[in-house]
Phi, psi and omega in degrees: 000141181284166181260007175071042177297139180283160176299325178298317177299315181297317179298317178296319179298317179296315179301314179298315182298324184271342187237348189280339186085355176278158174288158177298324178301315180297316180297313180301313180298315181298325182269353179074032176238161178287150179300318180295326177295313178300318179298322177297318180296318179295317178298317178298318179298311182293330181273352182070024184277335185083164186274345180274355178272131176263145180205162177230133177252128176236144182245127178277155176300152181303142174288175181298335179270007176089357181280134177257139178251137176248138178246135179244117181253112187253137177232116179270000000 
Protein backbone atom coordinates (compact mmCIF):
# COMPACT_ATOMS: atom_id res chain seq x y z
CA UNK A 1 0.00 0.00 0.00
CA UNK A 2 1.27 3.51 -0.84
CA UNK A 3 1.98 6.21 1.69
CA UNK A 4 -0.02 8.90 -0.09
CA UNK A 5 2.81 11.17 -1.21
CA UNK A 6 1.53 14.48 -2.56
CA UNK A 7 2.18 15.59 -6.13
CA UNK A 8 4.29 18.43 -4.69
CA UNK A 9 6.48 15.92 -2.85
CA UNK A 10 6.85 13.86 -6.03
CA UNK A 11 7.74 16.92 -8.11
CA UNK A 12 10.35 17.96 -5.55
CA UNK A 13 11.77 14.44 -5.48
CA UNK A 14 12.07 14.41 -9.28
CA UNK A 15 13.70 17.85 -9.29
CA UNK A 16 16.23 16.71 -6.69
CA UNK A 17 16.90 13.46 -8.56
CA UNK A 18 17.54 15.29 -11.83
CA UNK A 19 19.51 18.29 -10.58
CA UNK A 20 21.31 17.48 -7.34
CA UNK A 21 24.18 15.42 -8.70
CA UNK A 22 23.31 12.66 -6.23
CA UNK A 23 22.58 9.14 -7.38
CA UNK A 24 18.95 8.15 -7.55
CA UNK A 25 19.63 5.62 -4.80
CA UNK A 26 20.91 8.42 -2.53
CA UNK A 27 17.90 10.62 -3.27
CA UNK A 28 15.46 7.76 -2.70
CA UNK A 29 17.12 6.82 0.58
CA UNK A 30 17.27 10.46 1.77
CA UNK A 31 13.57 10.96 1.01
CA UNK A 32 12.47 7.60 2.40
CA UNK A 33 11.05 6.24 -0.85
CA UNK A 34 11.92 3.16 -2.84
CA UNK A 35 14.32 3.47 -5.74
CA UNK A 36 11.79 1.94 -8.14
CA UNK A 37 9.18 4.46 -6.96
CA UNK A 38 11.52 7.39 -7.59
CA UNK A 39 12.39 5.97 -11.01
CA UNK A 40 8.66 5.74 -11.86
CA UNK A 41 8.18 9.38 -10.87
CA UNK A 42 11.13 10.46 -13.03
CA UNK A 43 9.82 8.43 -15.97
CA UNK A 44 6.36 9.96 -15.56
CA UNK A 45 7.86 13.45 -15.45
CA UNK A 46 10.00 12.91 -18.54
CA UNK A 47 7.11 11.35 -20.45
CA UNK A 48 4.73 14.14 -19.51
CA UNK A 49 2.31 11.56 -18.07
CA UNK A 50 1.71 13.19 -14.72
CA UNK A 51 1.66 11.44 -11.38
CA UNK A 52 -1.98 10.30 -11.44
CA UNK A 53 -1.29 8.10 -14.45
CA UNK A 54 -0.34 4.54 -13.63
CA UNK A 55 2.05 2.69 -15.86
CA UNK A 56 4.34 -0.27 -15.96
CA UNK A 57 7.74 -0.36 -17.58
CA UNK A 58 9.09 -3.71 -18.61
CA UNK A 59 12.50 -4.43 -20.06
CA UNK A 60 13.04 -7.28 -22.44
CA UNK A 61 16.25 -9.29 -22.37
CA UNK A 62 18.93 -7.96 -24.73
CA UNK A 63 18.59 -8.92 -28.37
CA UNK A 64 21.43 -10.75 -30.10
CA UNK A 65 22.88 -7.36 -31.10
CA UNK A 66 22.92 -6.23 -27.44
CA UNK A 67 20.03 -3.77 -27.74
CA UNK A 68 17.52 -3.75 -24.87
CA UNK A 69 13.90 -2.84 -25.50
CA UNK A 70 11.66 -1.14 -22.94
CA UNK A 71 7.88 -1.33 -23.09
CA UNK A 72 5.67 1.29 -21.48
CA UNK A 73 2.10 0.28 -20.63
CA UNK A 74 0.07 3.40 -19.69
CA UNK A 75 -3.27 3.50 -17.83
CA UNK A 76 -5.00 6.89 -17.46
